[in-house]
N, C-alpha and C positions, 0 to 999 in steps of 0.2 A: 504494500500500500504506500502511496506517496506521502511525503512529509506534510504536504499542504492539507491532506485529508485527515491527518492524525489528530486525535483529540488529546489535549494536554491538560493534566490536572496538577496544580501546584499544591504543595502541602501547606504553605504559608505565603503571604504576599511578599514580593521582593521589596527591599528597601528602596526608597525614592532615589532616583538617579543611578541605580545600579541594575535595573531590570534586565538590560541587555546582557549583563555578565553572569546572570544566574541561570543555571540549567534547570529545567523542570525536574522535580523529584519523581513524578510519576507521569506515564504517558500511555496512550492506547495505540497499538500498532498491529499490523497484519504481517504474518510471516510469509515470505516469498519462497524461501529455499532453505536447504541445509548446507552449511559450510563444511570445509575440509576437516574441522575439528569436531564436527557433530553438532554444532550449535545452530539453532534457527537464525535466519537473517531477515531483518526487516529494515525499513528506512524511517528516519525521523529528521525532519528539517534538512533533508539532503544528505544526511550522514547514515552510514550503515550502523545497525544495532545488532549485536550478537546476543542471542538469548538461549542459554542452555535449556535442554529438555522441551524445546518448542518444535512443532511440526508445521510443514507447509500448509497454508490455509488457516492456521490458528489466528483468531483475533484475541489479543491479550492486553491486559493491563500490566505494565511492567514498572519496576523501580530501576531508575538509572543509578549505576554504582561506579561510575568512573569511565575512564577511557581504556581501550584496548587497541593494539596495533591494527590500524585500518578502520577504526570506528569507535563505537561506544559499547559498553557492557551493560546488559539489562538482566533483571531477575523477574521471574513471573510472580505477580501479586495475585492475579485472578485470570482464569480462562473464561473469556466471554463467549467464544464460539470455537468449536474444535474443527480442525481441518479434516479432509476426507481420509488422509493417511494415518491418522492417530488411532492407537488401540490401547488396551489396558496393559500396563507393564506386568510381567510375570513375577517380579520380585517386590516384596513389600519395602525393601530398602532403596528402591530406585528413586532417583532425584535427590537422595541424601548421600548415599555411597558414591564415590567417584570412580568405581570400577567399571561401570557401564554408562554409556552416554545415549543410547538409542533404543532402549527397550520399548519406548512409547510409539515406535513406528510400526505400522502394519507390515507383515513380512515381505510382500511384493514391493512396497515402497522402500523398505530397508535395502533389499537386494539391488533395486535400481539405483539407489543412491551410492551403494558401495561400488558398483560397476562404473558409475560416473566418476568416482574418485580417480580411477585409473585413466579413464579417457581424458579427463581434464589435466592430469599431470603430464600425460604424453603430449597433449595439444600445446601446452605451454612451451614445449621444446620442439614444436613443429613436427611431431611424429603422428602419423595416422596408421594405425595397425588394428585390425579386428582381433578382439580377445575371445577366447573360448568362454563358454558359460561359467559363471561363478560356481566354484565348489564350496559348499557351506558345511561346516561341521555341526553336529547336533548340540543342543544344550547339555549341560552336565558332562562335558568331555574334556575340560581343561585339567591337565595332569600336573601342572606346576603353578605355584603362586608364591608371592612374598607378601605376608601379612604383617601388619603393625600391631603391637600390643603396648598397653600402658596401664599402670596401676593408679587408681584414684581412690584413696582410702582402702576400703576392703574390696572394692569393685575392680575387676579386670575388664578393660575394653580390648577387644580383639577383632580386627577386620581390616578393611581398606580405608585409606584416607578419604575424607570428603573432597570433592573437586576443588583444586587450587587451595588446599588447606592442609594443615598438620593435624586437624581434628580427626580422630579415629571414629569411624562408624562401627558400632558394636554389632557384628553380624550374628543373626540367629540362623539364617538360611543363605544359600548362594546357588542360584540356578546355573551358574557357569561352571563351577568346580565339579570334578568327578565326585560321586557320592562318598568314596572312601576319604576324600579330603574334607568335604563339607561335613561329614559325620564326626570329624575330629574337633570341630569348633568348640563344643561344650567341654569335652575332656581336656583340651588344651587350656581352656580358660580356668578350669579347676586346678590344673597342675601349675599354671603360672601364678596362681595365688600364693603358692609356696616358694616361688622363684624370684619374682620381681619385688624390689624395694619400693617404698612409697614414692610415687610420681616418676618411677623409672620407666623408660621406654625401651623396647627391643624389637628387632625385626625377626621374623621366622620364615625361612625358605622351606617350602614343602614341595616334595616331588613324589608322585605316585609311580613307582617303578614296578617291573615285573616280579620282583621279589619282596615287595612291601614298600611302605612309605618311608622316605628319607626326610629327616627333620634337621635343619641347621638353625640353631638359636644364636643369633648374632648379638649377644649381650656384650657390653663393654667392660664388664667387671668379672672378677673371679667368683664363681658361685660357691656358696657354702655347701657343706656336706648334706644338710637337709634338703637344699634345693636340688642337688644332684640326685639324691635318692627319690625325690618326687618325679623327676624326669625319667629315671630308670623305671620307676613303677608305671609311668605312662606307657613306656615302650613295651613293657611286659604285658600289661592289661589289654592294650590295643594292637599288639603284634606289629609294632614298628620295626623296620629293618635296622635303622641306625639313627643315632642322635649325635650331632657334633655341636661344639660350643665355641663361641668367640670369633674374633676376626680371622684367626688362623685355623678355624674348623678343627679344634682339638676333639679327638674322638672321646665321647662319653660312654657310649654303649654300642657295640656292633653285634647284633644278634645273627645277622647274615649280610653279606655284601649286597648293597642295592645294585641290581643289574637290569639292563634293558637289552633287547635283541635288536640289532641293526643288521639287516640282510641275513638274518639267521645266526649271526655271530654274537655271543654274549659279551656285553661291555660292562665293566665295573665302573659305575658312574661316580666321579669325584663329588664331594659336597658342593652344591651350587653349580655343577657342571651344566653347560648349555644343552638343552633338549628341546626339540620342537614342541610347541605348546600342547598339541593334541596328537593322539595316535592317528586319527583320521586325516589331519592335515599333513602329517609326516608321510603317510602313505600316498597321498595325492602328489606331493612334491617329488617324492622319490620315484614314483611311477613315471612322471614327466621327464625327470632327469635321465632315467634308464632308457626311456624310449628315444630321447634326443641323441644319446651317446651310443646307440646300438651300432656295433661293428667297429667301434674305435678301441684299439688295443692298449694305447698308452695315454693316460689322462692325468692332468694336474688338477688336484682338488685344493683350492685355496680357501682359507678361513674354514678349515675342515672340521673344527670342533672335535667331538668324540668319534666322528666317523659316520655321520648320518648318510652321506652319499658315498664315501670311500668304501665302506664295508659292503654295501649292496653291489657296487660296481665290481669289486674284486670277487665277492662270493657268488654272485648270481650271473654276472656277465663275464667273469674270468678276465677282466681287464687288469692291466698293471697300472697301479695308481700311486702317484707321489702326493702325499698329503702334507700340506703346509698350514701351520697353526701357531699363533703366538702364545697361547695359554698352555703352560707346562703340564698341569695335571690332566687337562683334556687330551693333550697329545700323548701323554703316557698311557692313558686309558685306551686310546685308539691303537697304539703300538702293541699293547698287551693283547688286545682282541685280535690283532692281525697275525699273531704268531702261528695260528693254525691254517693260514692261507698260502702256504708254500712260497713265501717271499713276494707275493703279488702286491703288497703295500710297503712302500718306504715312507719315512716320515722326516720332517724338517721343522724345527722350531724357528720361527721368524716373525717379526713384527711387520706385517704386510702394509700397514698404514705408513710406516717410516721407510721400509725397504721392500717395495714391491718387486716381484720377479721381473727382471728386465726382458726386453723383447727377445734377445738372443737365447735366453734360458728356456724359451718355449720350443726351441728347435728339436728337442728330443721327445716332444709330445705330439699327439694327434688331435687333442682337444683339451679344453679347460672348462672346469665348472668352478664358479666362485659364489660364495654366500656371505657377503660382508655384513657388518652391523648396520644400524639404521642410517648412519652417515654415508653409507655407500663406499665405493672404491674408485674414486676418480683417478688417482695416480696409477692404480693397477689397470684400470680400463684403458688408459693411454698406452701402457706397455703392451697390452693384448692387441690393441689396434696397430701398433708398430710391428708386431710379430708376423710370422708367416702362417699362423694358424688360420684354418678356414671354418672352425666350429668353436663356438663359445656358448656356454649355458650359464645364465645368471639367475640367482635366487635373491629375493629382496623382501624386506618387511616394510618398505617405505617407497610408495610410488614416485615421490618427488626425486629422491636420490637415484632411484632406478632410471627414471626418465633422463636425468643428467648423464648417467653412465651409458645408457643406451644411445644417446645422441653422439657420444664420443665414438662408440663402435660403428654406428651408421656412417659417420663422417669418415671413418677409416675404411669403408668399403663393404662392411657387413650389411646384411639385410635381416630384418626381424622376421623370423620364419614362423614362430609359434609363441603364444602368450597365454598363460593360464593363471587366472586370479583364484586365490584360495582364502576363504574367510574363516580362519581358525582363531581369530580374536573376536568372538561373537559379541555383538551389540557395542562395539568400540569403533573408533575411526581408523584402526589399524587394518592393513590389508597385506597379505602375503602373496607373492607371485613367483612364477618360474617362466623364463623365456629362453628360447634358443635363437642364436644368430649364426648365419652362414655367409660365406663369400666365395 
């Protein structure tokens, strides 16, 4: 809705002579679209207004809460009329918990918006490429999460932070997490009552592995004997595989090694080790990578982690893979898992952000797969572009940095052959994807 048609409500009259400098405390606007962060977007007085938890077509009364890059920030005071794409959120914590941004969108509207994220990111770089249909994971499939905990008197708050806040939303349920993790919320809260000091905060990294739940309590102080016994009791009562403590992941109790299967090979996961967020998302990404690299015998796997792609390539495609990763524990886990693969995997520890593989180093490979962090791999993409490779497969969790790196490869003579978006961060603005480039 245009700013000229917006109805503005002031909380109190402006002081004489300063009316032009006072921004209205409340306003009525209509939401036109959903932005890249998942916020509704409307207009007021010619300026964009970003409103969390709004849907296209909503007519809202909002409170203006300051400026945000590109416009103003508004909060919903009242919904005056709902847009056609709005639905009832499945979680009672929605709009308070910052873990999800889009549970209020009807499924078809949500899927269309998520696919548009990728199109818009590519368009900004001048790339036109048809993407395959969005692969969406089901609810209750997230197998890893980092929760925040805090003690307030006798009460333990445990959950995700509220959006743009350090306030912890005390979760009773979570429709995103696997049931084995969601079912630990109450037992964890009880155990933490014996662990946390008054007003102490701590983070808890939880991972559901094939051999049980792995818990890493990232407390900043040495725990008492009673606190340690409370955590050991938690592990024994709820069959946790391992509990680690502190910034160095000191082992507290190891009932069995937390293991995952990658390409059929068992991997002993280090505490906090990177793992794709869902089993379903990992399967979609791995399937696309294997299909793109079919027939290639010598492959470089960059940002290899614990072997999400290296191990299936070596075990199922019998390729020879050189895995490069900067994280020592992750690379050690990959190397140990590769021992039964007849030397088909070699490993190299290397900070690829600071020291990417140079173009000439790719001469011994037939293809490359790279899965960088959210910031992407600009320098590495430049070297791939300068190399003599004719096949590159990129995995990304950020359409914007992917589009930048894709533009580099396209300018170097590659063509974007396939593109698969995977929604494994349900109800969030994040989008995973896998793409193959040939020249």
